[in-house]
HTML snippet that shows the backbone in 3Dmol.js (N, CA, C, O; Angstrom):
<script src="https://3Dmol.org/build/3Dmol-min.js"></script>
<div id="view" style="width:600px;height:400px;position:relative"></div>
<script>
const pdb = `
ATOM      1  N   MET A   1     -14.694  46.035 -15.850  1.00  0.00           N
ATOM      2  CA  MET A   1     -14.821  45.707 -14.445  1.00  0.00           C
ATOM      3  C   MET A   1     -13.449  45.715 -13.769  1.00  0.00           C
ATOM      4  O   MET A   1     -13.328  46.065 -12.595  1.00  0.00           O
ATOM      5  N   LEU A   2     -12.433  45.333 -14.512  1.00  0.00           N
ATOM      6  CA  LEU A   2     -11.081  45.373 -13.958  1.00  0.00           C
ATOM      7  C   LEU A   2     -10.703  46.803 -13.606  1.00  0.00           C
ATOM      8  O   LEU A   2     -10.129  47.048 -12.545  1.00  0.00           O
ATOM      9  N   ALA A   3     -11.018  47.748 -14.484  1.00  0.00           N
ATOM     10  CA  ALA A   3     -10.720  49.153 -14.201  1.00  0.00           C
ATOM     11  C   ALA A   3     -11.409  49.585 -12.910  1.00  0.00           C
ATOM     12  O   ALA A   3     -10.810  50.281 -12.090  1.00  0.00           O
ATOM     13  N   LEU A   4     -12.656  49.181 -12.728  1.00  0.00           N
ATOM     14  CA  LEU A   4     -13.395  49.545 -11.518  1.00  0.00           C
ATOM     15  C   LEU A   4     -12.725  48.935 -10.285  1.00  0.00           C
ATOM     16  O   LEU A   4     -12.563  49.603  -9.264  1.00  0.00           O
ATOM     17  N   LEU A   5     -12.344  47.680 -10.387  1.00  0.00           N
ATOM     18  CA  LEU A   5     -11.678  47.019  -9.255  1.00  0.00           C
ATOM     19  C   LEU A   5     -10.342  47.662  -8.916  1.00  0.00           C
ATOM     20  O   LEU A   5      -9.896  47.630  -7.770  1.00  0.00           O
ATOM     21  N   GLN A   6      -9.717  48.241  -9.918  1.00  0.00           N
ATOM     22  CA  GLN A   6      -8.419  48.896  -9.710  1.00  0.00           C
ATOM     23  C   GLN A   6      -8.553  50.373  -9.364  1.00  0.00           C
ATOM     24  O   GLN A   6      -7.562  51.102  -9.320  1.00  0.00           O
ATOM     25  N   GLY A   7      -9.794  50.812  -9.117  1.00  0.00           N
ATOM     26  CA  GLY A   7     -10.018  52.178  -8.686  1.00  0.00           C
ATOM     27  C   GLY A   7     -10.071  53.202  -9.803  1.00  0.00           C
ATOM     28  O   GLY A   7      -9.961  54.402  -9.550  1.00  0.00           O
ATOM     29  N   ARG A   8     -10.239  52.745 -11.032  1.00  0.00           N
ATOM     30  CA  ARG A   8     -10.307  53.657 -12.177  1.00  0.00           C
ATOM     31  C   ARG A   8     -11.762  53.745 -12.646  1.00  0.00           C
ATOM     32  O   ARG A   8     -12.118  53.270 -13.724  1.00  0.00           O
ATOM     33  N   ALA A   9     -12.579  54.359 -11.812  1.00  0.00           N
ATOM     34  CA  ALA A   9     -14.021  54.408 -12.061  1.00  0.00           C
ATOM     35  C   ALA A   9     -14.355  55.129 -13.360  1.00  0.00           C
ATOM     36  O   ALA A   9     -15.241  54.690 -14.093  1.00  0.00           O
ATOM     37  N   GLY A  10     -13.673  56.212 -13.656  1.00  0.00           N
ATOM     38  CA  GLY A  10     -13.945  56.948 -14.884  1.00  0.00           C
ATOM     39  C   GLY A  10     -13.722  56.106 -16.126  1.00  0.00           C
ATOM     40  O   GLY A  10     -14.522  56.133 -17.062  1.00  0.00           O
ATOM     41  N   GLU A  11     -12.636  55.365 -16.127  1.00  0.00           N
ATOM     42  CA  GLU A  11     -12.353  54.461 -17.250  1.00  0.00           C
ATOM     43  C   GLU A  11     -13.403  53.359 -17.338  1.00  0.00           C
ATOM     44  O   GLU A  11     -13.838  52.992 -18.429  1.00  0.00           O
ATOM     45  N   ALA A  12     -13.801  52.843 -16.198  1.00  0.00           N
ATOM     46  CA  ALA A  12     -14.825  51.798 -16.172  1.00  0.00           C
ATOM     47  C   ALA A  12     -16.132  52.319 -16.761  1.00  0.00           C
ATOM     48  O   ALA A  12     -16.794  51.617 -17.525  1.00  0.00           O
ATOM     49  N   VAL A  13     -16.504  53.544 -16.409  1.00  0.00           N
ATOM     50  CA  VAL A  13     -17.727  54.140 -16.949  1.00  0.00           C
ATOM     51  C   VAL A  13     -17.647  54.206 -18.465  1.00  0.00           C
ATOM     52  O   VAL A  13     -18.582  53.806 -19.159  1.00  0.00           O
ATOM     53  N   GLU A  14     -16.538  54.708 -18.978  1.00  0.00           N
ATOM     54  CA  GLU A  14     -16.369  54.843 -20.424  1.00  0.00           C
ATOM     55  C   GLU A  14     -16.484  53.500 -21.132  1.00  0.00           C
ATOM     56  O   GLU A  14     -17.196  53.380 -22.129  1.00  0.00           O
ATOM     57  N   GLN A  15     -15.800  52.507 -20.629  1.00  0.00           N
ATOM     58  CA  GLN A  15     -15.795  51.190 -21.269  1.00  0.00           C
ATOM     59  C   GLN A  15     -17.165  50.517 -21.185  1.00  0.00           C
ATOM     60  O   GLN A  15     -17.610  49.888 -22.144  1.00  0.00           O
ATOM     61  N   LEU A  16     -17.818  50.648 -20.060  1.00  0.00           N
ATOM     62  CA  LEU A  16     -19.147  50.050 -19.912  1.00  0.00           C
ATOM     63  C   LEU A  16     -20.167  50.739 -20.813  1.00  0.00           C
ATOM     64  O   LEU A  16     -21.035  50.078 -21.383  1.00  0.00           O
ATOM     65  N   GLU A  17     -20.070  52.053 -20.946  1.00  0.00           N
ATOM     66  CA  GLU A  17     -20.977  52.757 -21.847  1.00  0.00           C
ATOM     67  C   GLU A  17     -20.800  52.280 -23.286  1.00  0.00           C
ATOM     68  O   GLU A  17     -21.782  52.111 -24.009  1.00  0.00           O
ATOM     69  N   LEU A  18     -19.558  52.063 -23.702  1.00  0.00           N
ATOM     70  CA  LEU A  18     -19.299  51.534 -25.045  1.00  0.00           C
ATOM     71  C   LEU A  18     -19.893  50.135 -25.214  1.00  0.00           C
ATOM     72  O   LEU A  18     -20.514  49.835 -26.234  1.00  0.00           O
ATOM     73  N   ALA A  19     -19.699  49.295 -24.216  1.00  0.00           N
ATOM     74  CA  ALA A  19     -20.206  47.926 -24.280  1.00  0.00           C
ATOM     75  C   ALA A  19     -21.736  47.910 -24.332  1.00  0.00           C
ATOM     76  O   ALA A  19     -22.327  47.123 -25.072  1.00  0.00           O
ATOM     77  N   ILE A  20     -22.365  48.769 -23.554  1.00  0.00           N
ATOM     78  CA  ILE A  20     -23.830  48.834 -23.535  1.00  0.00           C
ATOM     79  C   ILE A  20     -24.346  49.295 -24.890  1.00  0.00           C
ATOM     80  O   ILE A  20     -25.305  48.734 -25.419  1.00  0.00           O
ATOM     81  N   GLU A  21     -23.715  50.308 -25.446  1.00  0.00           N
ATOM     82  CA  GLU A  21     -24.140  50.798 -26.756  1.00  0.00           C
ATOM     83  C   GLU A  21     -24.014  49.701 -27.803  1.00  0.00           C
ATOM     84  O   GLU A  21     -24.897  49.555 -28.649  1.00  0.00           O
ATOM     85  N   ARG A  22     -22.950  48.940 -27.762  1.00  0.00           N
ATOM     86  CA  ARG A  22     -22.756  47.850 -28.724  1.00  0.00           C
ATOM     87  C   ARG A  22     -23.842  46.789 -28.564  1.00  0.00           C
ATOM     88  O   ARG A  22     -24.393  46.314 -29.557  1.00  0.00           O
ATOM     89  N   GLU A  23     -24.149  46.419 -27.339  1.00  0.00           N
ATOM     90  CA  GLU A  23     -25.202  45.435 -27.098  1.00  0.00           C
ATOM     91  C   GLU A  23     -26.539  45.933 -27.639  1.00  0.00           C
ATOM     92  O   GLU A  23     -27.305  45.166 -28.221  1.00  0.00           O
ATOM     93  N   ARG A  24     -26.811  47.212 -27.447  1.00  0.00           N
ATOM     94  CA  ARG A  24     -28.058  47.779 -27.963  1.00  0.00           C
ATOM     95  C   ARG A  24     -28.087  47.759 -29.489  1.00  0.00           C
ATOM     96  O   ARG A  24     -29.119  47.463 -30.091  1.00  0.00           O
ATOM     97  N   GLN A  25     -26.948  48.075 -30.113  1.00  0.00           N
ATOM     98  CA  GLN A  25     -26.862  48.033 -31.572  1.00  0.00           C
ATOM     99  C   GLN A  25     -27.169  46.637 -32.102  1.00  0.00           C
ATOM    100  O   GLN A  25     -27.751  46.484 -33.176  1.00  0.00           O
ATOM    101  N   LEU A  26     -26.778  45.643 -31.353  1.00  0.00           N
ATOM    102  CA  LEU A  26     -27.003  44.259 -31.736  1.00  0.00           C
ATOM    103  C   LEU A  26     -28.402  43.772 -31.350  1.00  0.00           C
ATOM    104  O   LEU A  26     -28.766  42.631 -31.633  1.00  0.00           O
ATOM    105  N   GLY A  27     -29.182  44.643 -30.704  1.00  0.00           N
ATOM    106  CA  GLY A  27     -30.529  44.270 -30.293  1.00  0.00           C
ATOM    107  C   GLY A  27     -30.563  43.369 -29.076  1.00  0.00           C
ATOM    108  O   GLY A  27     -31.550  42.669 -28.850  1.00  0.00           O
ATOM    109  N   ARG A  28     -29.510  43.377 -28.297  1.00  0.00           N
ATOM    110  CA  ARG A  28     -29.384  42.491 -27.139  1.00  0.00           C
ATOM    111  C   ARG A  28     -29.778  43.249 -25.863  1.00  0.00           C
ATOM    112  O   ARG A  28     -28.922  43.748 -25.133  1.00  0.00           O
ATOM    113  N   THR A  29     -31.072  43.323 -25.616  1.00  0.00           N
ATOM    114  CA  THR A  29     -31.616  44.108 -24.518  1.00  0.00           C
ATOM    115  C   THR A  29     -31.206  43.574 -23.155  1.00  0.00           C
ATOM    116  O   THR A  29     -30.795  44.343 -22.286  1.00  0.00           O
ATOM    117  N   TYR A  30     -31.312  42.272 -22.962  1.00  0.00           N
ATOM    118  CA  TYR A  30     -30.988  41.686 -21.655  1.00  0.00           C
ATOM    119  C   TYR A  30     -29.521  41.903 -21.276  1.00  0.00           C
ATOM    120  O   TYR A  30     -29.253  42.376 -20.172  1.00  0.00           O
ATOM    121  N   PRO A  31     -28.548  41.571 -22.160  1.00  0.00           N
ATOM    122  CA  PRO A  31     -27.154  41.823 -21.787  1.00  0.00           C
ATOM    123  C   PRO A  31     -26.873  43.308 -21.538  1.00  0.00           C
ATOM    124  O   PRO A  31     -26.070  43.651 -20.670  1.00  0.00           O
ATOM    125  N   ALA A  32     -27.529  44.181 -22.293  1.00  0.00           N
ATOM    126  CA  ALA A  32     -27.342  45.618 -22.070  1.00  0.00           C
ATOM    127  C   ALA A  32     -27.840  46.003 -20.677  1.00  0.00           C
ATOM    128  O   ALA A  32     -27.185  46.778 -19.980  1.00  0.00           O
ATOM    129  N   ALA A  33     -28.981  45.475 -20.271  1.00  0.00           N
ATOM    130  CA  ALA A  33     -29.512  45.773 -18.941  1.00  0.00           C
ATOM    131  C   ALA A  33     -28.591  45.250 -17.848  1.00  0.00           C
ATOM    132  O   ALA A  33     -28.396  45.913 -16.830  1.00  0.00           O
ATOM    133  N   CYS A  34     -28.031  44.082 -18.051  1.00  0.00           N
ATOM    134  CA  CYS A  34     -27.091  43.526 -17.070  1.00  0.00           C
ATOM    135  C   CYS A  34     -25.850  44.405 -16.955  1.00  0.00           C
ATOM    136  O   CYS A  34     -25.365  44.667 -15.855  1.00  0.00           O
ATOM    137  N   LEU A  35     -25.346  44.855 -18.092  1.00  0.00           N
ATOM    138  CA  LEU A  35     -24.187  45.745 -18.081  1.00  0.00           C
ATOM    139  C   LEU A  35     -24.517  47.084 -17.425  1.00  0.00           C
ATOM    140  O   LEU A  35     -23.653  47.711 -16.812  1.00  0.00           O
ATOM    141  N   GLU A  36     -25.769  47.517 -17.556  1.00  0.00           N
ATOM    142  CA  GLU A  36     -26.159  48.765 -16.910  1.00  0.00           C
ATOM    143  C   GLU A  36     -26.067  48.671 -15.392  1.00  0.00           C
ATOM    144  O   GLU A  36     -25.800  49.675 -14.731  1.00  0.00           O
ATOM    145  N   LEU A  37     -26.277  47.513 -14.843  1.00  0.00           N
ATOM    146  CA  LEU A  37     -26.089  47.350 -13.400  1.00  0.00           C
ATOM    147  C   LEU A  37     -24.631  47.577 -13.023  1.00  0.00           C
ATOM    148  O   LEU A  37     -24.336  48.187 -11.995  1.00  0.00           O
ATOM    149  N   ASN A  38     -23.720  47.084 -13.859  1.00  0.00           N
ATOM    150  CA  ASN A  38     -22.294  47.336 -13.637  1.00  0.00           C
ATOM    151  C   ASN A  38     -21.973  48.813 -13.822  1.00  0.00           C
ATOM    152  O   ASN A  38     -21.192  49.385 -13.062  1.00  0.00           O
ATOM    153  N   LEU A  39     -22.576  49.422 -14.829  1.00  0.00           N
ATOM    154  CA  LEU A  39     -22.362  50.845 -15.061  1.00  0.00           C
ATOM    155  C   LEU A  39     -22.848  51.661 -13.868  1.00  0.00           C
ATOM    156  O   LEU A  39     -22.186  52.619 -13.467  1.00  0.00           O
ATOM    157  N   ALA A  40     -23.978  51.302 -13.304  1.00  0.00           N
ATOM    158  CA  ALA A  40     -24.489  52.012 -12.129  1.00  0.00           C
ATOM    159  C   ALA A  40     -23.483  51.947 -10.984  1.00  0.00           C
ATOM    160  O   ALA A  40     -23.276  52.929 -10.272  1.00  0.00           O
ATOM    161  N   GLU A  41     -22.868  50.800 -10.816  1.00  0.00           N
ATOM    162  CA  GLU A  41     -21.838  50.635  -9.776  1.00  0.00           C
ATOM    163  C   GLU A  41     -20.635  51.535 -10.060  1.00  0.00           C
ATOM    164  O   GLU A  41     -20.107  52.180  -9.155  1.00  0.00           O
ATOM    165  N   ALA A  42     -20.211  51.573 -11.316  1.00  0.00           N
ATOM    166  CA  ALA A  42     -19.065  52.407 -11.691  1.00  0.00           C
ATOM    167  C   ALA A  42     -19.386  53.892 -11.533  1.00  0.00           C
ATOM    168  O   ALA A  42     -18.548  54.664 -11.068  1.00  0.00           O
ATOM    169  N   LEU A  43     -20.591  54.286 -11.916  1.00  0.00           N
ATOM    170  CA  LEU A  43     -20.996  55.683 -11.754  1.00  0.00           C
ATOM    171  C   LEU A  43     -21.014  56.074 -10.281  1.00  0.00           C
ATOM    172  O   LEU A  43     -20.592  57.172  -9.918  1.00  0.00           O
ATOM    173  N   GLU A  44     -21.498  55.183  -9.446  1.00  0.00           N
ATOM    174  CA  GLU A  44     -21.506  55.426  -8.000  1.00  0.00           C
ATOM    175  C   GLU A  44     -20.075  55.621  -7.492  1.00  0.00           C
ATOM    176  O   GLU A  44     -19.803  56.532  -6.710  1.00  0.00           O
ATOM    177  N   ALA A  45     -19.178  54.767  -7.941  1.00  0.00           N
ATOM    178  CA  ALA A  45     -17.776  54.866  -7.527  1.00  0.00           C
ATOM    179  C   ALA A  45     -17.139  56.165  -8.026  1.00  0.00           C
ATOM    180  O   ALA A  45     -16.221  56.694  -7.400  1.00  0.00           O
ATOM    181  N   ALA A  46     -17.630  56.671  -9.150  1.00  0.00           N
ATOM    182  CA  ALA A  46     -17.110  57.915  -9.713  1.00  0.00           C
ATOM    183  C   ALA A  46     -17.772  59.144  -9.084  1.00  0.00           C
ATOM    184  O   ALA A  46     -17.470  60.277  -9.458  1.00  0.00           O
ATOM    185  N   GLY A  47     -18.666  58.917  -8.136  1.00  0.00           N
ATOM    186  CA  GLY A  47     -19.319  60.017  -7.455  1.00  0.00           C
ATOM    187  C   GLY A  47     -20.496  60.603  -8.207  1.00  0.00           C
ATOM    188  O   GLY A  47     -20.946  61.706  -7.900  1.00  0.00           O
ATOM    189  N   ARG A  48     -20.990  59.880  -9.178  1.00  0.00           N
ATOM    190  CA  ARG A  48     -22.108  60.349 -10.003  1.00  0.00           C
ATOM    191  C   ARG A  48     -23.390  59.622  -9.577  1.00  0.00           C
ATOM    192  O   ARG A  48     -23.947  58.816 -10.322  1.00  0.00           O
ATOM    193  N   THR A  49     -23.829  59.929  -8.378  1.00  0.00           N
ATOM    194  CA  THR A  49     -24.937  59.226  -7.753  1.00  0.00           C
ATOM    195  C   THR A  49     -26.235  59.350  -8.542  1.00  0.00           C
ATOM    196  O   THR A  49     -26.941  58.360  -8.732  1.00  0.00           O
ATOM    197  N   ASP A  50     -26.555  60.550  -9.001  1.00  0.00           N
ATOM    198  CA  ASP A  50     -27.818  60.734  -9.735  1.00  0.00           C
ATOM    199  C   ASP A  50     -27.825  59.912 -11.021  1.00  0.00           C
ATOM    200  O   ASP A  50     -28.822  59.266 -11.344  1.00  0.00           O
ATOM    201  N   ALA A  51     -26.722  59.939 -11.748  1.00  0.00           N
ATOM    202  CA  ALA A  51     -26.621  59.154 -12.987  1.00  0.00           C
ATOM    203  C   ALA A  51     -26.717  57.670 -12.674  1.00  0.00           C
ATOM    204  O   ALA A  51     -27.329  56.909 -13.423  1.00  0.00           O
ATOM    205  N   SER A  52     -26.114  57.263 -11.567  1.00  0.00           N
ATOM    206  CA  SER A  52     -26.164  55.861 -11.153  1.00  0.00           C
ATOM    207  C   SER A  52     -27.605  55.414 -10.922  1.00  0.00           C
ATOM    208  O   SER A  52     -27.996  54.326 -11.345  1.00  0.00           O
ATOM    209  N   LYS A  53     -28.387  56.247 -10.258  1.00  0.00           N
ATOM    210  CA  LYS A  53     -29.784  55.913  -9.973  1.00  0.00           C
ATOM    211  C   LYS A  53     -30.593  55.796 -11.262  1.00  0.00           C
ATOM    212  O   LYS A  53     -31.431  54.904 -11.391  1.00  0.00           O
ATOM    213  N   GLU A  54     -30.346  56.686 -12.206  1.00  0.00           N
ATOM    214  CA  GLU A  54     -31.058  56.656 -13.484  1.00  0.00           C
ATOM    215  C   GLU A  54     -30.754  55.376 -14.261  1.00  0.00           C
ATOM    216  O   GLU A  54     -31.655  54.735 -14.803  1.00  0.00           O
ATOM    217  N   VAL A  55     -29.472  55.016 -14.306  1.00  0.00           N
ATOM    218  CA  VAL A  55     -29.054  53.824 -15.044  1.00  0.00           C
ATOM    219  C   VAL A  55     -29.612  52.569 -14.384  1.00  0.00           C
ATOM    220  O   VAL A  55     -30.082  51.659 -15.067  1.00  0.00           O
ATOM    221  N   ARG A  56     -29.562  52.523 -13.071  1.00  0.00           N
ATOM    222  CA  ARG A  56     -30.097  51.355 -12.347  1.00  0.00           C
ATOM    223  C   ARG A  56     -31.599  51.213 -12.597  1.00  0.00           C
ATOM    224  O   ARG A  56     -32.093  50.104 -12.798  1.00  0.00           O
ATOM    225  N   ALA A  57     -32.315  52.322 -12.586  1.00  0.00           N
ATOM    226  CA  ALA A  57     -33.756  52.279 -12.839  1.00  0.00           C
ATOM    227  C   ALA A  57     -34.046  51.782 -14.252  1.00  0.00           C
ATOM    228  O   ALA A  57     -34.990  51.022 -14.465  1.00  0.00           O
ATOM    229  N   ARG A  58     -33.238  52.210 -15.209  1.00  0.00           N
ATOM    230  CA  ARG A  58     -33.423  51.759 -16.593  1.00  0.00           C
ATOM    231  C   ARG A  58     -33.194  50.250 -16.689  1.00  0.00           C
ATOM    232  O   ARG A  58     -33.955  49.544 -17.352  1.00  0.00           O
ATOM    233  N   ALA A  59     -32.148  49.761 -16.028  1.00  0.00           N
ATOM    234  CA  ALA A  59     -31.859  48.320 -16.036  1.00  0.00           C
ATOM    235  C   ALA A  59     -32.998  47.542 -15.374  1.00  0.00           C
ATOM    236  O   ALA A  59     -33.435  46.511 -15.882  1.00  0.00           O
ATOM    237  N   GLU A  60     -33.464  48.044 -14.249  1.00  0.00           N
ATOM    238  CA  GLU A  60     -34.526  47.348 -13.525  1.00  0.00           C
ATOM    239  C   GLU A  60     -35.827  47.325 -14.320  1.00  0.00           C
ATOM    240  O   GLU A  60     -36.632  46.406 -14.169  1.00  0.00           O
ATOM    241  N   SER A  61     -36.035  48.334 -15.170  1.00  0.00           N
ATOM    242  CA  SER A  61     -37.257  48.345 -15.979  1.00  0.00           C
ATOM    243  C   SER A  61     -37.270  47.198 -16.986  1.00  0.00           C
ATOM    244  O   SER A  61     -38.333  46.807 -17.468  1.00  0.00           O
ATOM    245  N   VAL A  62     -36.117  46.668 -17.300  1.00  0.00           N
ATOM    246  CA  VAL A  62     -36.014  45.504 -18.192  1.00  0.00           C
ATOM    247  C   VAL A  62     -36.018  44.212 -17.379  1.00  0.00           C
ATOM    248  O   VAL A  62     -36.697  43.249 -17.737  1.00  0.00           O
ATOM    249  N   LEU A  63     -35.266  44.195 -16.296  1.00  0.00           N
ATOM    250  CA  LEU A  63     -35.049  42.962 -15.543  1.00  0.00           C
ATOM    251  C   LEU A  63     -36.235  42.570 -14.650  1.00  0.00           C
ATOM    252  O   LEU A  63     -36.560  41.387 -14.544  1.00  0.00           O
ATOM    253  N   GLU A  64     -36.875  43.537 -14.016  1.00  0.00           N
ATOM    254  CA  GLU A  64     -37.963  43.205 -13.091  1.00  0.00           C
ATOM    255  C   GLU A  64     -39.136  42.493 -13.764  1.00  0.00           C
ATOM    256  O   GLU A  64     -39.634  41.512 -13.212  1.00  0.00           O
ATOM    257  N   PRO A  65     -39.601  42.946 -14.942  1.00  0.00           N
ATOM    258  CA  PRO A  65     -40.709  42.224 -15.582  1.00  0.00           C
ATOM    259  C   PRO A  65     -40.355  40.768 -15.927  1.00  0.00           C
ATOM    260  O   PRO A  65     -41.239  39.925 -16.076  1.00  0.00           O
ATOM    261  N   LEU A  66     -39.071  40.492 -16.050  1.00  0.00           N
ATOM    262  CA  LEU A  66     -38.629  39.123 -16.323  1.00  0.00           C
ATOM    263  C   LEU A  66     -38.527  38.284 -15.056  1.00  0.00           C
ATOM    264  O   LEU A  66     -38.292  37.077 -15.119  1.00  0.00           O
ATOM    265  N   GLY A  67     -38.702  38.924 -13.912  1.00  0.00           N
ATOM    266  CA  GLY A  67     -38.563  38.231 -12.639  1.00  0.00           C
ATOM    267  C   GLY A  67     -37.106  37.920 -12.322  1.00  0.00           C
ATOM    268  O   GLY A  67     -36.812  37.013 -11.543  1.00  0.00           O
ATOM    269  N   CYS A  68     -36.206  38.670 -12.923  1.00  0.00           N
ATOM    270  CA  CYS A  68     -34.779  38.415 -12.771  1.00  0.00           C
ATOM    271  C   CYS A  68     -34.274  39.008 -11.459  1.00  0.00           C
ATOM    272  O   CYS A  68     -34.322  40.221 -11.253  1.00  0.00           O
ATOM    273  N   VAL A  69     -33.795  38.144 -10.584  1.00  0.00           N
ATOM    274  CA  VAL A  69     -33.260  38.570  -9.303  1.00  0.00           C
ATOM    275  C   VAL A  69     -31.739  38.691  -9.378  1.00  0.00           C
ATOM    276  O   VAL A  69     -31.166  39.663  -8.888  1.00  0.00           O
ATOM    277  N   ASN A  70     -31.099  37.719  -9.983  1.00  0.00           N
ATOM    278  CA  ASN A  70     -29.639  37.707 -10.149  1.00  0.00           C
ATOM    279  C   ASN A  70     -29.334  37.590 -11.638  1.00  0.00           C
ATOM    280  O   ASN A  70     -29.355  36.485 -12.180  1.00  0.00           O
ATOM    281  N   PRO A  71     -29.051  38.710 -12.315  1.00  0.00           N
ATOM    282  CA  PRO A  71     -28.914  38.684 -13.759  1.00  0.00           C
ATOM    283  C   PRO A  71     -27.736  37.892 -14.288  1.00  0.00           C
ATOM    284  O   PRO A  71     -27.726  37.530 -15.465  1.00  0.00           O
ATOM    285  N   PHE A  72     -26.751  37.615 -13.465  1.00  0.00           N
ATOM    286  CA  PHE A  72     -25.597  36.851 -13.946  1.00  0.00           C
ATOM    287  C   PHE A  72     -25.524  35.518 -13.242  1.00  0.00           C
ATOM    288  O   PHE A  72     -24.620  34.727 -13.509  1.00  0.00           O
TER     289      PHE A  72
END
`;
const viewer = $3Dmol.createViewer("view");
viewer.addModel(pdb, "pdb");
viewer.setStyle({}, {cartoon: {color: "spectrum"}});
viewer.zoomTo();
viewer.render();
</script>
């Protein structure tokens, strides 16, 4: 998130993708979905709008059934 705040969207995407993969390896679906919301933001900042929409939809498919409005 620091990379994203500092305008390094590409680096933020890379780091968030690694973090999401690790959470998935650990079977931690909810934290992975929360991180995907951050990844969607980073992808948007990197100009990857279509990828951002896909990632956000994937996160929402986990969070919405839980009734989660504010994941953090």
